[in-house]
C-alpha positions in Angstrom: 0.0 0.1 0.1 1.6 3.4 -1.1 2.7 6.0 1.3 3.5 9.8 1.0 6.4 11.4 2.3 6.6 15.1 2.8 9.4 17.1 4.3 7.7 20.3 5.3 8.7 23.8 5.8 8.8 24.9 2.2 7.1 28.2 1.0 5.2 27.0 -2.2 5.4 29.1 -5.3 4.3 28.6 -9.1 1.4 27.7 -11.4 -1.0 24.6 -10.7 -3.3 23.4 -13.6 -6.6 22.3 -12.2 -8.2 19.0 -13.6 -11.9 18.5 -14.7 -14.2 17.9 -11.6 -14.5 14.4 -10.6 -17.8 15.1 -8.9 -19.1 16.2 -12.5 -17.4 13.6 -14.4 -19.2 10.7 -12.6 -22.8 11.6 -13.2 -21.9 12.9 -17.0 -20.4 9.4 -17.3 -23.6 7.8 -16.2 -25.7 10.1 -18.6 -24.1 8.1 -21.4 -26.7 5.4 -20.5 -29.5 7.5 -21.8 -28.7 7.3 -25.3 -27.5 4.6 -27.9 -25.2 7.3 -29.5 -21.8 8.3 -28.3 -21.3 10.8 -25.6 -17.6 12.4 -25.8 -16.5 14.0 -22.5 -13.2 16.2 -22.5 -11.4 17.5 -19.5 -11.8 14.1 -17.8 -9.7 13.8 -14.7 -7.3 10.8 -14.3 -8.3 9.8 -10.9 -9.4 6.3 -9.5 -13.0 7.0 -9.3 -13.4 7.5 -13.0 -11.6 4.1 -13.7 -14.2 2.4 -11.2 -17.1 3.8 -12.9 -15.9 3.1 -16.5 -15.4 -0.4 -15.4 -19.0 -0.5 -14.1 -20.3 1.0 -17.4 -18.3 -1.3 -19.4 -20.3 -4.4 -17.9 -23.3 -2.8 -18.7 -22.4 -3.1 -22.4 -20.8 0.5 -22.8 -18.1 0.8 -25.1 -15.3 3.1 -23.4 -12.4 4.8 -25.1 -9.9 7.2 -23.9 -7.8 9.4 -26.2 -4.9 10.2 -23.6 -3.2 13.5 -23.2 -2.7 16.4 -25.7 0.7 17.7 -24.9 -0.6 21.3 -25.5 -3.6 20.8 -23.4 -2.9 18.6 -20.4 -5.8 17.1 -18.8 -8.3 19.2 -20.9 -7.0 17.2 -23.9 -8.2 13.8 -22.4 -11.5 12.8 -24.1 -13.5 9.8 -23.0 -16.0 8.2 -25.6 -18.9 6.6 -24.0 -21.3 4.7 -26.2 -24.2 2.5 -24.8 -25.5 1.2 -28.1 -27.0 -1.8 -26.5 -27.5 -2.3 -22.6 -26.3 -6.1 -22.2 -26.7 -6.2 -18.5 -28.9 -4.3 -15.9 -27.1 -5.4 -12.8 -24.4 -3.3 -11.2 -22.6 -5.9 -9.0 -21.3 -5.5 -5.4 -18.1 -6.1 -6.4 -17.9 -2.8 -8.5 -20.5 -0.6 -6.7 -18.8 -1.2 -3.2 -15.8 0.8 -4.4 -17.7 4.3 -4.5 -21.1 5.8 -3.8 -21.4 7.5 -7.1 -22.2 4.0 -8.7 -26.0 4.6 -7.6 -26.1 6.9 -10.3 -26.5 4.0 -13.0 -29.8 3.4 -11.3 -31.9 6.3 -12.8 -30.5 5.9 -16.4 -30.9 2.2 -16.5 -34.6 2.5 -15.2 -35.5 5.2 -17.7 -33.9 3.5 -20.9 -34.6 -0.2 -20.3 -37.1 -0.2 -17.7 -35.3 -2.2 -15.1 -32.1 -2.2 -12.9 -30.7 -4.3 -10.2 -28.1 -2.2 -8.4 -26.0 -2.9 -5.2 -26.3 -0.9 -2.3 -23.3 1.7 -2.5 -20.0 1.8 -0.5 -17.4 4.5 -0.5 -15.9 6.7 2.2 -17.0 6.4 5.8 -18.0 9.9 6.3 -21.7 9.4 7.3 -24.5 7.2 6.6 -25.7 9.2 3.3 -28.7 7.0 2.8 -30.2 6.3 -0.8 -33.8 6.2 0.4 -34.3 9.8 -1.0 -33.3 8.4 -4.5 -35.8 5.6 -4.3 -38.9 7.3 -3.1 -38.4 9.9 -6.0 -38.2 7.3 -8.5 -41.3 5.5 -7.1 -43.1 8.9 -7.7 -42.1 8.4 -11.4 -43.9 5.1 -11.4 -41.0 2.7 -10.5 -41.5 -0.6 -8.5 -38.8 -0.9 -6.0 -37.8 -3.6 -3.4 -34.5 -4.3 -1.5 -33.3 -7.9 -1.6 -30.1 -9.2 0.0 -28.3 -5.9 -0.4 -29.6 -5.2 -3.8 -31.9 -2.5 -5.2 -34.5 -4.2 -7.6 -36.1 -1.5 -9.7 -38.9 -1.9 -12.4 -40.6 0.9 -14.5 -44.2 0.3 -15.8 -44.6 -1.6 -19.0 -45.2 1.8 -20.8 -42.2 3.6 -19.0 -41.8 6.2 -16.3 -44.1 9.0 -16.0 -43.5 12.5 -15.1 -44.4 13.9 -11.7 -43.9 16.8 -9.2 -41.3 15.7 -6.8 -40.1 17.8 -3.7 -37.0 16.6 -2.1 -37.4 16.9 1.9 -33.9 17.8 1.9 -31.1 18.8 -0.6 -29.2 16.0 -2.0 -26.7 16.1 -4.9 -26.9 12.6 -5.8 -30.6 12.3 -5.9 -30.9 15.3 -7.8 -28.7 13.9 -10.4 -30.3 10.3 -10.5 -33.9 11.9 -10.8 -32.8 14.6 -13.5 -31.3 11.8 -15.7 -34.4 9.4 -15.3 -36.8 12.5 -15.8 -35.3 13.1 -19.3 -36.9 9.9 -20.7 -40.1 9.9 -18.7 -43.3 10.7 -20.2 -44.8 14.1 -19.7 -43.4 16.8 -17.4 -41.4 16.4 -14.3 -40.8 19.3 -11.7 -37.8 18.7 -9.1 -38.2 21.0 -6.1 -35.6 21.6 -3.4 -33.0 20.3 -5.5 -29.2 20.8 -5.0 -27.8 23.9 -6.8 -24.1 22.7 -7.1 -22.2 23.9 -10.3 -22.0 20.1 -10.9 -25.6 19.8 -11.3 -25.9 22.7 -13.9 -22.9 21.0 -15.8 -24.9 17.7 -15.9 -28.1 19.6 -17.0 -26.1 21.4 -19.7 -24.9 18.1 -21.2 -28.3 16.5 -21.0 -29.5 19.6 -23.0 -26.9 19.1 -25.6 -28.0 15.6 -25.9 -31.6 16.5 -26.6 -33.2 17.0 -23.3 -35.6 19.8 -22.5 -34.6 21.2 -19.1 -35.2 24.7 -17.4 -34.5 26.4 -13.9 -30.7 25.6 -14.2 -28.9 27.1 -11.1 -32.1 27.2 -9.1 -33.8 24.9 -6.5 -36.6 24.1 -9.0 -35.8 22.0 -12.3 -38.3 21.4 -14.8 -37.8 18.7 -17.4 -40.0 17.8 -20.3 -39.6 14.0 -21.0 -38.5 13.0 -24.6 -38.6 9.7 -26.5 -34.7 9.4 -26.8 -31.6 11.4 -26.5 -28.6 11.6 -29.0 -25.0 11.8 -28.8 -23.2 14.9 -27.8 -19.5 16.3 -26.8 -19.3 18.2 -23.6 -16.2 19.7 -21.8 -16.4 18.8 -17.9 -16.2 21.9 -15.6 -13.1 22.6 -13.5 -12.6 20.8 -10.3 -13.7 23.4 -7.5 -12.6 21.1 -4.7 -9.0 20.5 -6.2 -8.9 24.4 -6.9 -9.6 24.9 -3.3 -7.3 22.4 -1.9 -4.3 24.0 -3.6 -5.5 27.4 -2.5 -5.2 26.3 1.1 -1.9 24.9 0.1 -0.5 28.4 -0.9 -2.2 29.9 2.3 -0.8 27.3 4.9 2.8 27.4 3.3 3.1 31.4 3.1 3.1 30.8 -0.7 2.3 32.3 -4.0 0.3 29.8 -6.3 -1.8 30.6 -9.5 -4.3 28.0 -10.3 -5.1 27.9 -13.9 -8.0 26.3 -15.9 -10.3 27.0 -13.2 -12.9 29.8 -12.2 -13.2 32.1 -9.2 -17.0 31.9 -9.1 -16.6 28.1 -8.4 -14.8 28.7 -5.1 -16.2 32.1 -4.1 -17.4 30.7 -0.8 -13.8 29.8 0.1 -12.4 33.0 -1.3 -14.6 35.1 1.0 -13.2 33.0 4.1 -9.7 33.2 3.0 -9.8 36.9 2.6 -11.5 37.2 6.0 -8.7 35.1 7.7 -6.1 37.5 5.9 -5.2 35.7 2.9 -5.0 37.8 -0.2 -7.0 36.0 -3.3 -7.6 37.5 -6.6 -9.1 36.5 -9.7 -7.1 36.3 -12.8 -7.7 35.7 -16.6 -7.2 31.9 -16.5 -8.3 31.3 -12.7 -7.4 32.3 -9.0 -4.2 33.7 -7.5 -3.4 33.2 -3.8 -0.2 34.9 -2.3 0.2 35.1 1.4 3.8 35.9 2.0 3.8 35.6 5.8 1.0 37.8 6.2 -1.2 37.6 9.4 -3.4 34.5 9.5 -6.5 34.9 11.8 -8.8 32.3 13.2 -12.3 32.5 11.9 -15.5 30.6 12.0 -16.9 28.3 9.2 -20.2 26.3 8.8 -20.5 23.9 5.9 -23.8 24.3 3.7 -25.0 23.3 0.6 -23.9 25.3 -2.5 -23.5 28.2 -2.6 -22.4 27.8 1.0 -19.0 26.6 2.2 -18.5 23.2 0.7 -18.1 20.2 3.1 -15.6 18.7 0.7 -13.2 21.7 1.9 -13.9 21.5 5.6 -11.0 19.4 6.6 -8.7 21.4 4.5 -10.0 24.6 5.8 -9.5 23.1 9.5 -5.9 22.3 8.9 -5.2 25.8 7.8 -6.9 27.0 10.9 -4.4 25.0 13.1 -1.8 27.8 12.0 -3.8 30.8 12.5 -3.9 33.3 15.3 -6.6 32.8 17.9 -9.4 30.3 17.6 -11.7 29.0 15.0 -15.1 27.2 15.2 -15.6 24.8 12.3 -19.1 23.3 12.1 -20.1 20.4 10.0 -23.9 20.5 9.1 -23.7 17.9 6.0 -22.2 14.7 7.2 -22.3 13.5 10.9 -18.9 11.8 10.8 -16.4 14.0 9.0 -14.0 14.9 11.9 -12.0 11.6 11.5 -9.0 13.7 10.7 -8.9 15.5 14.0 -7.1 12.7 15.9 -4.4 12.6 13.1 -4.1 16.3 13.2 -3.5 16.1 17.0 -0.4 13.8 16.3 1.1 16.6 14.5 0.6 19.3 17.3 -2.9 20.6 16.3 -5.0 21.8 19.3 -8.6 20.7 18.2 -11.5 20.0 20.7 -14.7 18.4 19.1 -18.1 19.0 20.5 -20.7 17.1 18.6 -20.9 18.6 15.0 -18.3 21.5 15.7 -14.7 21.6 16.3 -12.7 24.4 18.2 -9.4 24.8 16.7 -6.6 26.9 18.4 -3.7 28.1 16.4 -0.4 26.9 17.2 3.0 28.3 15.9 4.5 24.8 14.8 3.1 21.6 13.7 5.4 18.8 13.9 5.9 15.9 11.1 4.4 12.5 12.2 3.4 9.2 10.8 -0.5 9.7 10.1 -3.5 7.5 8.6 -5.7 8.7 5.9 -9.3 7.8 6.6 -11.2 9.3 3.5 -10.7 11.3 0.5 -10.5 14.9 2.0 -9.2 14.0 5.2 -6.0 12.4 3.5 -5.5 15.7 1.6 -5.9 17.6 4.8 -2.8 15.5 6.2 -0.7 16.4 3.1 -1.5 20.1 3.7 -0.5 19.6 7.3 2.7 17.9 6.4 3.8 20.7 3.9 3.2 23.3 6.8 5.2 21.1 9.4 8.6 20.9 10.7 10.3 17.7 9.8 8.9 14.6 8.1 5.4 13.5 7.8 4.3 10.0 6.5 0.8 9.7 5.1 -0.5 6.3 4.9 -3.4 4.6 3.1 -3.2 7.3 0.3 -5.3 5.1 -2.1 -8.2 7.5 -0.7 -6.2 10.3 -2.3 -5.8 8.7 -5.7 -9.8 8.4 -5.8 -9.9 12.3 -6.3 -6.7 14.1 -6.9 -4.8 13.7 -10.1 -0.7 13.8 -10.0 -1.0 15.6 -6.6 2.5 15.1 -5.8 3.9 16.2 -9.2 1.8 19.4 -9.1 3.1 20.2 -5.4 6.7 19.4 -6.3 6.6 21.7 -9.2 5.8 24.5 -6.6 8.7 23.6 -4.5 7.2 20.9 -2.1 9.6 18.2 -0.9 7.2 15.3 -1.6 7.2 11.9 -2.8 5.2 8.6 -3.1 6.7 5.6 -1.5 5.6 2.4 -3.4 5.0 -0.8 -1.6 
């Protein structure tokens, strides 16, 4: 099992190109099941979760091709072709689905396209229960019959297909919004989805579906209206930049007193983080190609943050921001309102000298002048990168174990940080 070794204390400086968003690419890949023509997705990130979903789609009968990298465009030149001309298998087996929760996104498209699906209950990071009952109840409102049997979701559409409906989600769910949005595209009549997630990844999916021939209105709002159609056609779509990768490297610049420009990304995608960094004393500015962070030993002040659905502060940047606050002057209160078990990085940060006290869904962080390198254990994707950030800002050597979590969502992390002056390397085992 690979490890990452970091010798901290270097002030990072340089440029980091941002990859396409993993959390946008996964539902976009699942959308290929809605058409028998090819869906071409460019700016695909090279991370483990993409490979996992590609393997799942392939066993459904999807032909998957990848053209590699364009040397002039980097990851933007990587195009994945997906053609589901014939669905040969409607079962998503446990051995593939257990690797990540996003596998549940094949449920809606399979049900809408061929009228049935058997999907294993999903696995993934242990950061909370994240039940899928919201997906299932909403699909039932479209006319589906659903039962749970031996760890599998068995779903069937009526003989004449799914029917449009007015569905109000009891709480905001990104995954449920994506699943129902895709299913509704092939349902008969009009579907209205209320209290939907407004994340940029949702809008990106909707724009791709529109390019495939879907009729969707209300993009960017909490109410989406879909006019069902008989079939969708192929399309070409560019995956939007990864706002979580963008934010992670912004925090890397801030925590190392560095100067990093993030390119191939957009300021508006990380505006909530920008506001908090500026409030904490970190200079952030928009550039022609992305975002510039340049701290240069400025004062870092502890501030309070609460995670919220978009456009609020993202839960996927909570661990990274908490790590930054361990180096701030004064105290900071970090409150997690999305997932109930997302402070598993706290004991590992404490091993490095961080002063953090957890009280239920909140963590009080008291800044310290010095973090010290130590062997630590990654517990989930975002926790793992928070430990990388801590290692960059620590004296001595840090060894991060179980970095397979990291590989699920970050492309060429060691290479990108090393190019900015970090002493970081992967230890193969």
